[in-house]
C-alpha positions, 0 to 999 in steps of 0.5 A: 160820157163814159162807157165802164161796166158796173163792174168796173165802177169805183165808187170812190172816183166816178166821173160825175155824169155816171154818179148823176146816173147812178143816184138818180137810179138809187133815189126817188128824185132825177139827179143830173150833171148840172146840179152835181157840177153846181155842187162843186162849184159850190165846195163839194169835195172831188179827186185831183182828177175831178172824179167824185168819191159818193162817200165824200159827196155824201157826206158833204151834202148831209153836212150842207143839210145840217146847216153847213157846219164845216170840217172833215 
């Protein structure tokens, strides 16, 4: 579990546990680490170090909701 302060968090490189907490607080539904890991297993993009770029992850989710249109 990451213990970074909000000021030091980089939305371009968030550990999955931190991303899950942030997305849960920002949205109307609970987002778990397992949900994000399932997305990663299904092809959601990650940085080489395994962290998430929230913008890339959000774009991937939008593409999935739009019918899985591929392309970057």
